[in-house]
C-alpha positions as CSV (number, residue, x, y, z in Angstrom):
1,M,0.0,0.0,0.0
2,A,1.3,3.3,-1.0
3,P,2.0,5.6,1.9
4,L,-0.4,8.6,2.6
5,P,0.5,12.0,1.6
6,P,1.9,14.4,4.2
7,I,-0.4,16.1,6.6
8,L,1.0,19.4,6.0
9,D,1.8,21.1,2.8
10,G,4.5,24.1,3.1
11,H,3.6,27.5,4.6
12,R,1.3,30.3,3.8
13,P,3.0,33.2,2.0
14,G,3.8,36.1,4.2
15,A,1.4,38.4,2.6
16,E,-1.5,35.9,2.9
17,H,-0.5,35.5,6.7
18,V,-0.9,39.0,7.2
19,V,-4.3,39.2,5.5
20,V,-5.4,36.3,7.7
21,G,-4.4,38.2,10.8
22,L,-6.2,41.5,9.7
23,F,-9.4,39.7,9.0
24,V,-9.2,38.1,12.5
25,V,-8.3,41.3,14.3
26,V,-10.1,44.2,12.5
27,P,-13.6,42.5,12.8
28,F,-12.8,42.0,16.5
29,L,-11.8,45.8,17.0
30,A,-15.2,46.6,15.3
31,L,-16.9,44.3,17.7
32,A,-15.2,45.9,20.7
33,A,-16.3,49.3,19.5
34,A,-20.0,48.4,18.8
35,V,-21.2,49.0,22.1
36,P,-20.1,52.4,22.7
37,L,-20.8,53.3,19.1
38,A,-24.4,52.1,19.4
39,W,-24.9,54.0,22.6
40,G,-23.4,57.1,21.1
41,W,-25.1,57.4,17.6
42,G,-27.3,54.3,17.6
43,L,-27.9,51.3,15.4
44,S,-30.5,51.8,12.6
45,W,-33.2,49.1,11.8
46,L,-31.7,49.1,8.3
47,D,-28.1,48.1,9.7
48,A,-29.6,45.6,12.2
49,G,-31.6,43.9,9.4
50,L,-28.8,43.9,6.9
51,A,-26.4,42.4,9.8
52,V,-29.0,39.8,10.7
53,G,-29.6,38.9,7.1
54,L,-26.0,38.6,6.1
55,Y,-25.4,36.7,9.5
56,L,-27.9,34.0,8.6
57,L,-26.7,33.9,4.8
58,S,-23.1,33.5,5.5
59,G,-23.5,31.5,8.8
60,L,-25.7,29.1,7.1
61,G,-23.5,29.0,4.0
62,V,-20.7,27.8,6.4
63,T,-22.7,25.2,8.7
64,V,-24.8,23.7,5.8
65,G,-22.3,24.3,2.9
66,F,-18.7,24.2,4.1
67,H,-19.3,21.8,7.1
68,R,-22.3,19.3,6.3
69,L,-22.3,19.3,2.6
70,F,-18.5,19.8,1.5
71,T,-16.6,18.5,4.5
72,H,-18.8,15.6,5.5
73,R,-21.0,14.9,2.5
74,S,-24.0,14.4,4.7
75,F,-26.3,15.1,1.8
76,T,-25.9,15.5,-2.1
77,A,-27.0,18.9,-3.5
78,A,-28.2,19.9,-6.9
79,R,-25.4,22.0,-8.7
80,P,-27.1,25.4,-8.3
81,L,-27.3,24.7,-4.6
82,R,-23.9,23.6,-4.3
83,I,-22.7,26.8,-6.0
84,S,-24.8,29.1,-4.0
85,L,-23.8,27.4,-0.7
86,A,-20.1,27.8,-1.4
87,V,-20.5,31.3,-2.4
88,A,-22.6,32.0,0.7
89,G,-20.1,30.4,3.1
90,S,-17.2,32.4,1.3
91,L,-19.0,35.6,2.5
92,A,-18.3,34.8,6.1
93,L,-14.6,35.8,6.0
94,Q,-13.5,32.2,7.2
95,G,-11.3,31.5,4.1
96,D,-12.1,29.3,1.0
97,V,-14.0,26.3,0.9
98,I,-11.4,23.9,0.1
99,G,-9.0,25.2,2.7
100,W,-11.8,25.2,5.3
101,A,-12.8,21.8,4.5
102,A,-9.2,20.3,4.6
103,D,-8.6,21.8,8.0
104,H,-11.9,20.2,9.2
105,R,-11.4,16.8,7.9
106,R,-8.0,16.9,9.4
107,H,-9.4,18.0,12.7
108,H,-11.6,14.8,12.6
109,A,-9.0,12.6,11.5
110,F,-6.8,13.5,14.5
111,S,-9.3,14.9,16.9
112,D,-7.8,15.9,20.3
113,A,-4.8,14.2,19.5
114,E,-1.3,15.3,17.7
115,G,-2.2,16.5,14.2
116,D,-5.6,18.3,15.1
117,P,-5.0,21.8,14.0
118,H,-7.1,23.2,16.9
119,S,-7.4,21.0,19.7
120,P,-7.4,22.8,23.2
121,W,-5.9,19.7,24.9
122,L,-2.3,19.7,23.4
123,H,-0.7,21.9,26.1
124,G,-1.4,19.8,29.1
125,H,-4.2,19.8,31.7
126,S,-2.8,22.3,34.2
127,V,-4.5,25.7,34.5
128,R,-1.8,27.3,32.5
129,G,-1.9,24.4,29.9
130,L,-5.8,24.7,29.4
131,A,-5.6,28.5,29.1
132,R,-3.0,28.1,26.4
133,G,-5.0,25.5,24.8
134,F,-8.2,27.5,24.8
135,V,-6.4,30.4,23.2
136,H,-4.9,28.2,20.5
137,A,-8.2,26.4,19.9
138,H,-10.2,29.6,19.8
139,T,-8.0,31.9,17.6
140,G,-4.3,30.8,17.8
141,W,-4.2,28.2,15.3
142,L,-5.4,30.7,12.7
143,F,-1.9,32.3,12.8
144,D,0.0,28.9,12.4
145,R,1.4,29.4,8.8
146,R,1.6,25.6,8.2
147,K,-0.9,24.7,5.5
148,T,-3.0,21.4,5.7
149,N,-2.2,19.3,2.5
150,A,-5.5,19.7,0.7
151,P,-4.7,16.9,-2.1
152,R,-4.6,14.5,1.0
153,F,-7.8,15.5,2.7
154,V,-10.0,16.9,0.1
155,P,-9.2,15.5,-3.5
156,D,-12.9,15.4,-4.1
157,L,-13.4,19.2,-3.8
158,I,-10.3,19.8,-5.7
159,A,-11.7,17.8,-8.7
160,D,-15.0,19.7,-8.5
161,A,-14.5,22.5,-11.0
162,D,-17.2,24.6,-9.5
163,V,-16.0,24.4,-5.9
164,A,-12.3,24.9,-7.0
165,R,-13.2,27.9,-8.9
166,I,-15.2,29.4,-6.1
167,S,-12.2,28.5,-3.6
168,A,-9.8,30.4,-6.1
169,Q,-12.0,33.5,-6.1
170,V,-12.0,33.8,-2.3
171,G,-10.5,37.2,-2.5
172,W,-13.4,38.6,-4.5
173,W,-16.0,36.9,-2.2
174,T,-14.4,38.1,0.9
175,A,-14.5,41.7,-0.4
176,A,-18.1,41.1,-1.5
177,G,-18.8,40.0,2.2
178,L,-17.9,43.6,3.3
179,L,-18.9,45.7,0.3
180,L,-22.3,44.3,-0.5
181,P,-23.8,45.6,2.9
182,A,-22.2,48.9,2.2
183,L,-23.7,49.1,-1.1
184,A,-27.1,48.3,0.2
185,G,-26.8,50.7,3.1
186,G,-25.7,53.3,0.6
187,L,-28.5,52.8,-1.9
188,A,-31.1,52.5,0.7
189,T,-30.3,55.8,2.3
190,M,-28.8,57.5,-0.7
191,S,-25.9,58.6,1.6
192,L,-22.3,57.8,2.1
193,W,-23.1,57.7,5.9
194,G,-25.5,55.0,5.2
195,A,-22.9,53.0,3.3
196,A,-20.4,53.5,6.1
197,T,-22.7,52.5,8.9
198,A,-23.9,49.4,7.0
199,L,-20.3,48.3,6.2
200,F,-19.5,48.6,10.1
201,W,-22.6,46.9,11.4
202,A,-23.4,44.3,8.7
203,G,-19.8,43.8,7.4
204,L,-17.3,44.1,10.2
205,V,-19.5,43.5,13.4
206,R,-21.5,40.9,11.7
207,V,-18.2,38.9,10.7
208,A,-16.8,39.3,14.3
209,V,-19.9,38.0,15.8
210,L,-20.1,35.0,13.5
211,H,-16.2,34.4,14.1
212,H,-16.8,34.3,17.9
213,V,-19.7,32.0,17.5
214,T,-18.0,29.5,15.2
215,W,-14.6,29.5,16.9
216,P,-16.1,28.2,20.4
217,I,-17.0,25.1,18.5
218,N,-13.3,24.4,18.3
219,S,-12.5,25.6,21.9
220,I,-15.6,25.5,24.2
221,C,-17.2,22.6,22.6
222,H,-14.0,20.4,23.3
223,M,-13.6,21.5,26.9
224,I,-17.0,21.7,28.7
225,G,-20.5,20.4,28.2
226,D,-22.6,17.2,28.1
227,R,-21.3,14.0,26.3
228,P,-24.1,11.7,26.0
229,W,-22.8,10.0,22.8
230,A,-19.8,7.7,22.2
231,A,-17.0,9.8,20.6
232,R,-13.4,9.0,20.6
233,D,-12.5,12.6,21.8
234,R,-13.7,15.3,24.1
235,S,-16.3,16.7,22.0
236,A,-19.4,18.1,23.9
237,N,-22.8,19.7,23.7
238,V,-23.0,23.3,24.7
239,W,-26.6,24.5,24.5
240,P,-26.3,28.2,25.0
241,L,-24.6,28.5,21.6
242,A,-27.0,26.2,19.8
243,V,-29.3,28.9,18.2
244,L,-26.5,31.3,17.3
245,S,-24.3,28.7,15.9
246,M,-27.4,27.1,14.0
247,G,-27.1,23.8,15.6
248,E,-23.3,23.3,15.4
249,S,-22.7,23.3,19.1
250,W,-24.6,20.0,19.4
251,H,-21.0,18.9,19.0
252,N,-20.9,15.6,20.8
253,L,-23.3,13.8,18.2
254,H,-21.5,15.3,15.4
255,H,-18.1,13.7,16.3
256,A,-19.8,10.4,17.2
257,D,-21.5,10.4,13.8
258,P,-19.7,13.0,11.7
259,T,-21.7,12.4,8.4
260,C,-25.1,12.9,10.1
261,A,-27.0,15.7,8.5
262,R,-28.6,16.6,11.9
263,H,-26.5,17.3,15.1
264,G,-29.4,18.3,17.6
265,V,-31.3,15.1,18.0
266,G,-32.8,15.6,21.5
267,R,-36.0,17.2,22.6
268,G,-35.5,21.0,22.4
269,Q,-32.3,20.7,20.7
270,V,-32.6,23.4,17.8
271,D,-30.8,22.6,14.8
272,M,-31.6,25.4,12.3
273,S,-29.1,23.8,9.7
274,A,-30.7,20.5,9.8
275,R,-34.2,22.3,9.2
276,L,-32.7,24.0,6.1
277,I,-31.3,20.8,4.9
278,W,-34.8,19.2,5.4
279,L,-36.4,22.3,3.4
280,F,-34.0,21.7,0.6
281,E,-34.9,18.0,0.6
282,R,-38.6,18.9,0.4
283,L,-37.9,21.2,-2.5
284,G,-36.0,18.5,-4.5
285,W,-32.7,20.4,-4.3
286,A,-31.2,17.9,-1.8
287,R,-31.2,14.0,-1.8
288,D,-29.3,11.3,-0.2
289,V,-29.7,13.0,3.2
290,R,-28.1,11.1,5.9
291,W,-30.7,11.6,8.8
292,P,-30.1,10.0,12.1
293,T,-31.9,6.7,12.5
294,T,-33.2,5.1,15.8
295,A,-31.1,2.1,15.3
296,R,-27.9,3.9,14.8
297,L,-28.5,6.4,17.8
298,A,-29.0,3.4,20.0
299,R,-25.7,1.9,18.9
300,L,-24.0,5.0,19.7
301,R,-25.7,5.2,23.2
302,A,-25.0,1.4,23.8
303,R,-21.1,1.9,22.9
304,E,-21.2,4.9,25.4
305,A,-22.9,2.9,28.2
306,T,-20.3,0.0,27.8
307,G,-17.2,2.2,27.1
308,G,-16.8,0.4,23.8
309,T,-15.3,1.7,20.5
310,P,-17.4,4.4,19.0
311,V,-19.3,3.9,15.7
312,A,-17.1,5.2,12.8
């Protein structure tokens, strides 16, 4: 058997590394300024509406598209839907779809072990080690210039002409994620001030909030929470994040059964992403959806109860 390709593939160029840093830091600074600015000159209903709309569009592009479709293939989407989800996720300023999926498949391959790009458990279990681990899992790993080897982890996405093209256009989609709300705000108010406030709230602040809802799935959801399902790592369910993360924080079942299209399966476990996939299926835009079954959930619970090997 031929050896597997290496896990890593060189380093990000210096300029790209700087851009990544800017897209982590600048939205966060906008978020830090949001409260005093809102108190001082207000947040208009237009800005709020644009921010919420783009939060849902880009966030679901990540959760339904980047994560459940492209990374885990939990359903098959018609070509227009695949393209739309790849574009929507690219508006979230979380990088290109191929790089995102490669990092995430690597995370599952080595979850909470050496090779995981963002485990919080690789610096020891002391207070200091866990603090370092949390910072690394939340944002620190983004500043690691080493690149995940995409041909090893996502050859299927590289071979998909539509996905490869949208991934290569990530710079344009990143700019669109900031400039589209500014354009909408400017046209709606016919003023540069309207464009500027929409850019701030629906561009930078919206991106920062989405970042700091997405990144806790890597950090908090691998440190604390409920673990009712048999997974080989420390993934956990953290219910306070469920609505804002659109179902992603039901993280324990996801790691126990990664290809499942629904993460929140218990009573009251809201999973907006799964509901959208259900709607796509009803419309005929999605098929072969991997919904949870009673038998498979029972096996996962049984493995947890007996301490056996989790279902792959």
